[in-house]
N, C-alpha and C positions, 0 to 999 in steps of 0.2 A: 504494500500500500504506500502510495507516495505522500510525502508530507504536504500539508496545505501551503499554497503560495503565500509568500510573505507580503504584507501590506506596505513594507518599507519602500520598495521602488516607486509606489504610487505617491509617496510623500514628496518626492523630488520633481514631480511633474507639475507644471503650472496649472492651476485650476482654470477650467473653461467656464467663464461667466457669460451669460447672455448680455449683449450690448443693448443699452437703452437707446431708444430712438431719440435723436436730438430734435428739439423743437425749432432750432435755428437752421436755416439753410447756410451753406458755406459762404454765400455772398452777403448774408445779413450779419455782418460784423458790426454790432452795435458799438457806437463810440468811436469808430474809425472814420476819419475824413475820407471823402470820395473825390478822386481826381480822374476825370474822363478826358481822354485825348481822342479827337476825331480826325482821322487822316485818310488820304486816298489809298495809301499802302503802308506796309510795315517799314520799308526802307526810308520813306519820308519822315515818319515819326521818329525813328531812331536817329537819323542824321540831324534833323532840325531841333528836336526837343528831348533827345535821349538823356542828357545830363539832368534836366529837371525831373524826368520820369524816375531816374534812379534816386536822386536826392529825396524826392517825396516818398518813394517806396521805402527807403531806409529810415525815414522819419516816422514810419508807421501808417502812412496813408494807403488806402486801397486804390491802386492805380489800374485802370483798364484802358486799353487802346482799342478803339472802335474802328473797324474797317468793313468794307463791303463784303458780305458773306456769300457771294455767288461763285467763289472759286476757292480752291485749296491753297492754303498759305502755310509757310514755315514760321512758327511763332517763337523759335529759339532766340532771335535777337531781343524780343520783348521780354521773354522769361529771364534772359541774362540780366536785364535791367531791373528785375524784381516785380514786373507787372504781368498782366494777363491780357489775352486778346479776346475781345467780344465781337462775334460776327453778327452783322445786321443784314439779313437777307433782303429786307425791304427798307429803303431809305426813308420811307414814310413812317417807320416805327417810332413811337415816342419812347425816349429813354428817360430813366429817372434823373432828377436834378441833382448834380453833384455840388460840392463846395467850390471846386475849381474845374473849369471847362477850358480846354485848349483845342482850337480848331484851325486846320489848314485853310488858308484863304481860298485856294482853288476848290475845296470841297464846298465852301459857302457859295461860291459863284455857280457851281454846278447843281446844287441840291436846294430846292425851295424848303424842304422839310428841315434841313440843318439850319438854314438861314432863319426860319421861324423859331427854332429852338434857341439859337444864339441870341436873338432879340428878346425872347422871353426870359432867358437867363440873365441878360444884361439889365432887365427892368426889375428883377426880383430883389436886388440889393443883398442877396445872400450868396450868390455864385460869382466868383471872380472869373472873368472871361478874358482869355488870351488868344490872340490871333497871330499866325505866322505865315510867311511865304510872300511871294511876289504879287500875287493877285489880291488887290484890295477890293472888297465887295462894295460897289457903288451904291447899292440899295440899302445899306445899313445907315440909318440916320442917327449917328451917335459920334461922340468924340473918342479919339484914340490917343494914348500917350505911349511913346516908345519906352520899353523897359528891357533891361539886360539881366540875364541870369549867369552868374559865374559858377559852373559846376565844380563840386568838390573834387579833390585829387582822386578819390575813389571813383566818383562818377565819371571822370575823364577816362580812367582805365577801363571800367566796365563798358562805357560807351564805345570805346575803340574795339573791345572784344565783340560787342554786339554788332557793330558795323562789319567787322571781319566775318562774323557768322552769317550775316545777311548778304555777303558778297560785295559790299560797298567798299569804296576806296577809303582807307582810314586817313583822315586829315589831321593836321596838327590841332591840339586842344585850343579851343577858343570859347569866348562867351557866346551864349545863345540869345538871340534878339527876338522880341515879341512886340506886339501892340496890345496894350491893356485897354479894355473899354471903360470909359468913365461915365 
């Protein structure tokens, strides 16, 4: 007759406990500032505003880069900067209002829905709105002031790695220029 199995080996195994369902969704991080970047593509966002994306993400902000969702994209450059990509298959979709909104000028020129969102955000006095790029939207009836962001040393390094991951030519570190809606 064999001896009964010892219960000792079971003591060294981690107990399997059922996981409780979380009431929060991953995107519903209460207390975190929201920074939303709307760009034509990932390369433009990383090249033009990558330092600010990194610095805000490292400061604890929830940073999302919104791009057109009708094609497959490589999100590695954005993940390197500490942000995530949000695909919007329909440019008419209404996005939640963030504390900071940065939009490429050419996207405002091409999309009426984005233009309306920028105007609404500029009027609510809660959202800081930044614009970048060469195309200045003529239909926005508001004032702009030029602002510069000097990326931190870490942001410059991560931005250069993100640009390399996206296949962009890595340029020398420089300040990033925007227009802030007043």
